[in-house]
N, C-alpha and C positions, 0 to 999 in steps of 0.2 A: 058112016058117021060113028057107029058103035065101035067098029074096029079101031078107028083113030082115037076115040075117047078111052077105050080100054088099054090101048098101047101106051098112052100118056100116063094113065093111072097105075099101070101094073107095077113098075119098079118102085114108085113111091109107096104104094099100099103094102107091098111085100116087106119093104124095109121097116115101115112103121109097125106092121103086125108083129114082127119078131122082136123088135126092140121093146115092146110093151109086155114081154113075157113075165108073168107073175101069177101066183096061185089065184089071186083075185084081181079083177079088172076095175075095182072100185076107184082107183086113182086116175083111171083113163077117162078122157072125155066121152060123152054119150052120143056125139053127133057124127061118128065115122062108121066104117064097116066093122063088123064083128068077125074075128078070125078064131078058128079052133087051132090051138098050138099044143105041141108036145115037146118037152125038153127032158133029157136025162137028168134024174135027180130032182126035177121039179114036177114031173107028171104032166097030165093033160089039163088044160084050162082054156078060157076064152079071153081074148083081148079086144080092145076097140082102138081103131086107128085115131091118131090125134089130128086136129086141123093143121094145115101148113106142112104136110108131109114133105120131107126132103131126104135126099140120099144120105145115109149114114148119120142122120140126126138121132141123138140119144133119146130113148123113151123111158118113161117112168112107170114102174109097177107099184104095187102096194108097199113093198119094202125094198125094192131094188131099182137101180138104173141099169139099162141094158145098152151096151155099146156094140154096134153091128160092124163086122169086118168083111163078111161076104154074104150075098143073097142070090140064090138061084131059083128059078121057077118058070112056070108056064101059065099063060092066060088062055082060056078057051071060051068061045062063045058058041052056044048050041052044039057043044062037042067038038068043034073044030079049033085047032090051035091058031091063035092070031098073034101071039107074042111069046117069045122065050127070052129070059133075061138071066144074066150072070154078072152081077156088079161086085167088084172087089175094091175094098178100101186100100189105098197105098200106104199101109202102116204095118208094123210088126204085130202079129197076132199073139196075145198073151196066152200063157199056158192054161189059164182059167176059162178060156173060151169053150163053149159047148155048141153042138149042132142042134137046132130045133126045127121041127117040121111045122108047117102052117097050111091052112086051107080056108077058103071062104067061097060061098056060092050065093048069088043074088040075081034078081031080075032087073033088066034094064031095057026099056023100050020093047018089051015083049020077048026078049032073048034071055037065055040063062047064061050067066057069066060065072066062071070058076077061076080062082087064082090059087095056085098051090105051089109049094116049093120048100126049100130049106134055107136057114140062115145060120151063120156062125156068129154067136154073140158072146160077149163077156159080161156076165152079171156083176154088178158092184153094189155094195150096200148103200142105202140112201143116207 
């Protein structure tokens, strides 16, 4: 049950995490998972996933909108890999795109779940 639930959530959560990349997560909803994110030129910060996560849905940071073009990562449960993902948006990647690393760890049903990876995002001013 946990493996199936984590597999279903993995891609959506990873995409949402990187699209919210901003120095402050104040504009992000407070009811999702919190991810630690690091992007070149933006440094390290935390983001919160939005409700209704969808593949390649833009996300909103405090002063930027982030468009995701590729997300890769791994989901582990109690240290064992249960899902690997590599989602690519069928669109031309702009030269402004930057790679960002993300990770989150949480407890679910007595198991420790970790989602980690990278996303190629294009930040845009709001």
